[in-house]
C-alpha positions as CSV (number, residue, x, y, z in Angstrom):
1,M,-65.7,43.5,28.8
2,V,-68.4,41.1,27.5
3,A,-67.2,41.7,23.9
4,G,-63.7,40.7,24.9
5,I,-64.9,37.5,26.5
6,V,-66.9,36.6,23.5
7,A,-64.0,37.3,21.2
8,A,-61.7,35.1,23.3
9,V,-64.3,32.3,23.2
10,V,-64.6,32.6,19.5
11,V,-60.8,32.5,19.0
12,I,-60.5,29.4,21.2
13,F,-63.4,27.7,19.3
14,L,-61.7,28.5,16.0
15,V,-58.4,27.0,17.2
16,V,-60.1,23.9,18.4
17,L,-62.0,23.6,15.1
18,F,-58.8,24.0,13.1
19,A,-57.1,21.4,15.2
20,R,-59.9,18.9,14.6
21,T,-60.1,19.7,11.0
22,I,-56.4,19.5,9.9
23,R,-54.5,16.3,10.8
24,I,-50.9,15.3,9.8
25,V,-50.0,11.6,9.6
26,P,-46.3,10.9,9.9
27,Q,-44.3,8.5,7.7
28,A,-44.8,4.8,8.2
29,R,-48.0,5.4,10.1
30,A,-51.6,4.9,9.1
31,G,-54.8,6.5,10.5
32,I,-58.3,5.1,10.6
33,V,-61.1,7.8,10.2
34,E,-64.5,7.0,11.5
35,R,-67.5,9.1,10.5
36,L,-70.3,9.1,13.0
37,G,-68.9,5.9,14.5
38,S,-68.4,3.9,11.3
39,Y,-65.3,3.3,9.2
40,N,-64.8,6.0,6.6
41,R,-61.3,5.8,5.2
42,T,-57.6,5.1,6.0
43,L,-55.2,8.0,6.0
44,G,-51.7,7.7,4.7
45,P,-48.6,9.9,5.5
46,G,-49.2,13.6,5.0
47,P,-51.9,16.2,5.9
48,A,-55.6,15.3,5.9
49,I,-58.8,17.3,6.4
50,L,-61.5,16.0,8.7
51,V,-65.1,17.2,9.2
52,P,-65.1,18.7,12.7
53,F,-67.4,16.9,15.3
54,V,-68.3,14.4,12.6
55,D,-65.1,12.6,11.7
56,R,-62.9,11.0,14.4
57,M,-59.4,9.5,13.8
58,R,-58.4,6.5,15.8
59,P,-54.8,6.1,17.3
60,L,-52.1,5.8,14.6
61,I,-51.0,2.3,13.6
62,D,-47.2,1.6,13.1
63,L,-46.6,0.0,9.7
64,R,-42.9,-0.8,10.4
65,E,-41.6,-4.3,11.3
66,Q,-42.0,-4.9,14.9
67,V,-40.2,-7.3,17.3
68,V,-42.0,-9.0,20.1
69,S,-40.2,-11.3,22.6
70,F,-42.5,-13.7,24.5
71,P,-41.6,-15.0,27.9
72,P,-40.5,-18.7,28.2
73,Q,-43.3,-21.1,27.7
74,P,-43.3,-24.7,29.2
75,V,-43.7,-27.3,26.5
76,I,-43.8,-31.1,26.7
77,T,-41.9,-33.1,24.2
78,E,-42.7,-36.5,22.7
79,D,-40.5,-38.3,25.3
80,N,-42.5,-36.6,28.2
81,L,-39.9,-34.0,29.1
82,T,-40.9,-30.5,30.1
83,I,-38.8,-27.8,28.5
84,N,-39.0,-24.0,28.5
85,I,-38.9,-22.3,25.1
86,D,-38.2,-18.6,24.6
87,T,-39.4,-17.2,21.2
88,V,-39.0,-14.0,19.3
89,L,-41.5,-12.9,16.7
90,Y,-41.1,-10.4,13.8
91,F,-44.3,-9.1,12.2
92,T,-45.6,-6.2,10.0
93,V,-49.0,-4.7,9.8
94,N,-50.2,-4.8,6.1
95,D,-53.8,-3.7,6.5
96,A,-54.5,-1.1,9.2
97,R,-58.3,-1.5,8.9
98,S,-58.1,-5.3,9.5
99,A,-55.6,-4.9,12.3
100,T,-58.1,-2.4,13.9
101,Y,-61.4,-4.2,13.4
102,E,-60.6,-7.9,13.1
103,V,-58.8,-8.4,16.4
104,A,-59.0,-6.6,19.7
105,N,-55.4,-7.1,20.9
106,P,-53.1,-8.2,18.1
107,L,-50.0,-8.8,20.3
108,Q,-51.9,-11.0,22.8
109,A,-53.5,-12.9,20.0
110,I,-50.2,-13.5,18.3
111,E,-48.6,-14.6,21.6
112,Q,-51.4,-17.1,22.3
113,I,-51.4,-18.6,18.8
114,T,-47.6,-18.8,18.9
115,V,-47.7,-20.8,22.2
116,T,-50.4,-23.2,21.0
117,T,-48.6,-23.8,17.7
118,L,-45.3,-24.3,19.4
119,R,-46.7,-26.9,21.7
120,N,-48.2,-28.8,18.8
121,V,-44.9,-28.8,16.9
122,I,-42.6,-29.6,19.9
123,G,-45.1,-32.3,21.1
124,S,-44.3,-34.4,18.0
125,L,-40.5,-34.2,18.5
126,T,-38.1,-35.7,21.1
127,L,-35.8,-33.6,23.1
128,E,-32.8,-34.3,20.9
129,Q,-34.8,-33.6,17.8
130,A,-36.1,-30.3,19.3
131,L,-32.5,-29.2,20.1
132,T,-31.2,-30.0,16.6
133,S,-34.2,-29.0,14.5
134,R,-34.7,-25.3,15.2
135,D,-34.9,-24.3,11.5
136,H,-37.7,-26.9,11.0
137,I,-39.5,-25.6,14.0
138,N,-39.2,-22.0,12.9
139,A,-40.5,-22.8,9.4
140,Q,-43.5,-24.6,10.8
141,L,-44.3,-21.8,13.3
142,R,-44.0,-19.2,10.6
143,G,-46.3,-21.1,8.2
144,V,-49.0,-21.6,10.8
145,L,-48.8,-18.0,12.2
146,D,-48.8,-16.4,8.8
147,E,-51.9,-18.3,7.8
148,A,-53.7,-17.4,11.1
149,T,-52.7,-13.7,11.2
150,N,-53.4,-13.0,7.5
151,K,-57.0,-12.2,8.1
152,W,-55.9,-9.7,10.8
153,G,-53.9,-7.7,8.4
154,I,-50.6,-8.8,10.0
155,R,-47.8,-10.6,8.2
156,V,-45.4,-12.8,10.3
157,N,-42.0,-12.3,8.7
158,R,-39.9,-14.6,10.9
159,V,-40.1,-16.6,14.1
160,E,-36.9,-17.4,16.1
161,I,-36.4,-19.7,19.1
162,K,-34.0,-17.9,21.4
163,S,-33.4,-20.7,23.8
164,I,-34.6,-24.2,24.8
165,D,-34.0,-24.9,28.4
166,P,-34.4,-28.6,29.6
167,P,-34.8,-29.4,33.3
168,P,-31.6,-29.2,35.4
169,T,-31.4,-33.0,35.8
170,I,-31.6,-33.4,32.1
171,Q,-29.0,-30.8,31.5
172,E,-26.6,-32.5,34.0
173,A,-27.2,-35.9,32.2
174,M,-26.6,-34.3,28.8
175,E,-23.4,-32.7,30.1
176,K,-22.2,-36.1,31.4
177,Q,-23.0,-37.7,28.1
178,M,-21.2,-35.0,26.1
179,R,-18.2,-35.3,28.5
180,A,-18.1,-39.0,28.0
181,E,-18.4,-38.6,24.3
182,R,-15.6,-36.1,24.2
183,D,-13.4,-38.3,26.4
184,R,-14.1,-41.2,24.0
185,R,-13.1,-39.2,21.0
186,A,-10.0,-37.9,22.8
187,A,-9.0,-41.5,23.7
188,I,-9.6,-42.6,20.1
189,L,-7.5,-39.7,18.7
190,T,-4.8,-40.4,21.2
191,A,-4.7,-44.1,20.3
192,E,-4.6,-43.2,16.6
193,G,-1.7,-40.8,17.3
194,V,0.2,-43.5,19.3
195,K,-0.5,-46.0,16.5
196,Q,0.8,-43.7,13.8
197,A,3.8,-42.8,15.9
198,A,4.6,-46.4,16.5
199,I,4.2,-47.2,12.8
200,L,6.5,-44.3,11.8
201,T,9.0,-45.2,14.4
202,A,9.1,-48.9,13.2
203,E,9.5,-47.8,9.6
204,G,12.3,-45.4,10.6
205,Q,14.0,-48.1,12.6
206,Q,13.6,-50.6,9.7
207,K,15.1,-48.1,7.2
208,A,17.9,-47.3,9.6
209,A,18.7,-51.0,10.1
210,V,18.7,-51.6,6.4
211,L,20.9,-48.6,5.8
212,T,23.2,-49.7,8.6
213,A,23.4,-53.2,7.3
214,E,24.1,-51.9,3.8
215,G,26.8,-49.6,5.2
216,E,28.4,-52.5,7.2
217,R,28.3,-54.7,4.1
218,Q,30.0,-52.2,1.9
219,A,32.5,-51.5,4.7
220,S,33.2,-55.2,5.1
221,I,33.6,-55.6,1.3
222,L,36.0,-52.7,1.1
223,R,37.9,-53.9,4.2
224,A,38.2,-57.4,2.8
225,E,39.3,-56.1,-0.6
226,G,41.9,-53.9,1.1
227,E,43.2,-56.7,3.3
228,A,43.3,-59.0,0.3
229,K,45.2,-56.5,-1.7
230,A,47.6,-55.8,1.2
231,I,48.2,-59.6,1.6
232,S,48.8,-60.0,-2.1
233,T,51.2,-57.0,-2.1
234,V,53.1,-58.3,0.9
235,F,53.2,-61.8,-0.6
236,E,54.5,-60.5,-3.9
237,A,57.1,-58.4,-2.2
238,I,58.3,-61.3,-0.1
239,H,58.6,-63.6,-3.1
240,A,60.2,-60.9,-5.1
241,G,62.8,-60.3,-2.4
242,N,63.5,-64.1,-2.0
243,P,64.3,-64.0,1.7
244,D,66.3,-66.7,3.4
245,P,65.2,-68.5,6.6
246,K,67.6,-66.5,8.7
247,L,65.9,-63.2,7.8
248,L,62.5,-64.7,8.4
249,S,63.6,-65.9,11.9
250,Y,64.9,-62.5,12.7
251,Q,61.7,-60.8,11.7
252,Y,59.7,-63.3,13.6
253,L,61.6,-62.5,16.8
254,Q,61.0,-58.8,16.3
255,M,57.3,-59.3,16.1
256,L,57.0,-61.2,19.4
257,P,57.2,-58.0,21.7
258,R,54.4,-56.4,19.7
259,L,52.1,-59.4,20.4
260,A,52.5,-58.7,24.1
261,Q,51.9,-54.9,24.1
262,G,48.1,-55.0,24.6
263,D,46.6,-53.9,27.9
264,S,44.3,-56.8,28.1
265,N,47.1,-59.4,27.5
266,K,47.6,-61.2,30.9
267,V,49.0,-64.4,29.5
268,F,51.7,-64.6,26.8
269,V,51.8,-67.9,24.9
270,I,55.0,-68.7,23.2
271,P,54.3,-70.4,19.8
272,S,55.9,-73.7,18.9
273,E,57.9,-72.0,16.1
274,F,59.8,-70.0,18.8
275,S,62.4,-72.7,19.3
276,Q,63.0,-73.0,15.5
277,A,63.4,-69.2,15.2
278,V,65.9,-69.1,18.1
279,S,67.8,-72.0,16.6
280,G,68.0,-70.3,13.3
281,L,69.1,-67.1,14.8
282,G,71.8,-68.9,16.8
283,N,73.1,-70.6,13.7
284,M,73.2,-67.2,12.0
285,L,75.2,-65.6,14.8
286,A,77.5,-68.6,15.1
287,G,78.2,-68.7,11.4
288,G,78.8,-65.0,11.1
289,G,82.3,-65.3,12.6
290,T,83.6,-68.1,10.4
291,T,81.9,-68.2,7.1
292,G,78.9,-66.8,5.3
293,L,77.8,-70.1,3.9
294,P,74.4,-71.4,4.8
295,G,75.8,-74.6,6.2
296,G,76.0,-73.4,9.8
297,A,78.6,-72.6,12.5
298,G,80.6,-75.8,12.2
299,A,81.3,-75.7,8.4
300,S,85.0,-75.8,7.5
301,A,86.8,-74.2,4.7
302,N,86.3,-77.2,2.3
303,G,82.5,-77.2,3.2
304,E,82.6,-80.1,5.6
305,R,80.9,-79.9,9.0
306,P,82.9,-81.1,12.1
307,A,81.8,-84.2,13.9
308,E,79.1,-83.6,16.4
309,S,79.4,-84.8,20.0
310,P,77.8,-88.1,20.6
311,E,76.4,-87.0,23.9
312,P,72.9,-85.7,23.7
313,S,72.2,-82.3,25.2
314,S,69.8,-82.2,27.9
315,P,66.9,-79.6,28.0
316,A,68.1,-78.3,31.3
317,S,71.5,-77.2,29.9
318,G,69.9,-74.3,28.1
319,S,71.1,-75.2,24.6
320,A,68.7,-74.9,21.7
321,A,67.2,-78.0,20.1
322,P,68.5,-79.0,16.7
323,D,66.8,-77.4,13.7
324,P,65.0,-80.1,11.6
325,R,65.7,-78.0,8.5
326,E,69.5,-78.4,9.0
327,A,69.4,-82.2,8.5
328,P,69.3,-82.2,4.7
329,R,71.8,-79.4,4.6
330,D,74.3,-81.5,6.8
331,K,73.9,-84.5,4.5
332,T,74.7,-82.4,1.5
333,H,77.9,-81.0,3.1
334,N,79.0,-84.4,4.3
335,S,78.7,-85.9,0.9
């Protein structure tokens, strides 16, 4: 019984001894070995042998890039406005020994130096510059943090500002300003559009008026040429036919009804030539039964006209006025 207990104790001791002697460090990790309380060496990935009860390995250190998001920090700008800035930090442990022995709490130290550096940088900028100069702020923060954390065995890869939150009143004022600026731009663009539209419309109307005038001019020219040609053709045809006054009087009487056919004709004016045409037509009808000579209705067989009545005919009797063109003709026949 005693031998069994002793054997069990020996086995447990050997297991504990083996566990304290053989250590395995995973990939992207580093282990600090202390011998009798002082630094001995840094263990890399893989198995390692330690001296039991003499060597002690501290907690493993992660060598991968780590991301830390700090809570929003109040910062005062150059124009005395308090804004809250939320930052994100990316860092990597390069030296496990320095990260273990040079600083007690690396994350807290990085956070505090980030806040102080951020206040120094933002304090020299106005609100508008802070909102539009994030790349400049990130570069300055990275330079200061990288220099400060280099002795800690930590390398700051990148610093990003997630958000910059002005006070609510400032945000409201900025929104009003942006809204007014956008309204102004919209009004300018609308005015430019109306101006361009008016210019294009005026140019189009000008070109249309020019083309219309050109078309009307061409039409007037062609119409005048056609009318001139028609008049010339009619004039030539009339002179080629050699019409007598009787035919002209008859054609004139045929054209009178056409002059009164319009719907808008309310008053019909009889021209002064109407009496001459009627007189000529009467002479033609009167002379048709006796002789075809142009002397008139009273011509005899030997070409003499009978004596006219000495009594003048009154206008009320309805007889036609004598034709002035017959006077020379009468003198010729009487001679």
